[in-house]
N, C-alpha and C positions, 0 to 999 in steps of 0.2 A: 434763734434763727435756725432756720432747714440749711444743712449741709449742703443739700441740692439746691437749693438757690444761693447762698454766698457762701461759697467757702472761706475760708479764713484770709487764704491769701488775698483773695478779691477784696475783703472788704478792707484788708490791711490798704491795698493798694490803691481803693476810691479814696480811702480816708486822708493818703497821704498825697492827692492829686486835691482833695477838698480841706486841705490844713486844716484838721479836725480828729478827733479821737475817733477809732473805728467804731462804727455801726453797732447798736443791739438790737435794735428794732426792724422788721420791713420800714415803717416811715423814716425811721434815720437815715438807713440807705437811699431811699426815694431821693431825699435831701441831698444825699452828697456824690450822686448820679448825676443831680441838678447841677450842682455846682461843678462839678468835675467835668461835666460836660461844657459846660462855658468856659472854663479854663483852658481844657485841653482843645476845644475848638477855636472860640474866639480869641483867645489870647494867645495859645500857640502853632494854631493854626496846623495839627494834627488829624489828617484824613482820618474817617469815621468816628467821630467825637458825638456824631448825632446818634449814633447807634447808641450809645450810654443817656440819651432824652429821652428814646424811645423803649429801651428796655425799665427806664424810671414808669415813664405811664404803664407799661403793662404791668409791671411789680405793682405799682398803686392802685392801678384796680382790679387786681390777684386782691387785694390788703380783704379788700370788702366784697369779693366773691366766694362762692363756695363751691363745693363737690367738683365737676368734674368740668365745669367754667374755669374755676379755682388753678386748678391743673392743665387747662390751655393756657391761660395767660402766664402762668409762672413759667413754662415750657418756652412758649415767645421770647420773655425777658430774659430767659439764658440763652438763647438763639444771641442774641443782640449782644450780650457779651463776651464773646468768643476771644476778640480781637483786642481786651481792657490791656492783658499783661504787657501786650504789646505796645500799646498807647501809650502806657504809664512807663515803660523802659523809655519810651522815647522821648517824653515828658521829663523824665531824670537825666535824660543826658544834656537838657536844654538849661537845668539850673542849676 
């Protein structure tokens, strides 16, 4: 997994919320992002959680894309992950 896609701290934060071991593949990360979006948004009511679902969609599309389209999709996914640490910190205070 590329450091530009998912730095270790992001992967660990998402795994914490998803209550799973840190993802080691993009596909695992997509699944954990979807789980985390649900838990942060629907269960905890944390604003911005839907961004994780959007990032998961872009990352999922990127996995099957190539070339410049793949890079565009990865860049879009990263944009939606900017506030992840803040959301996870808020979640940690609730649990």
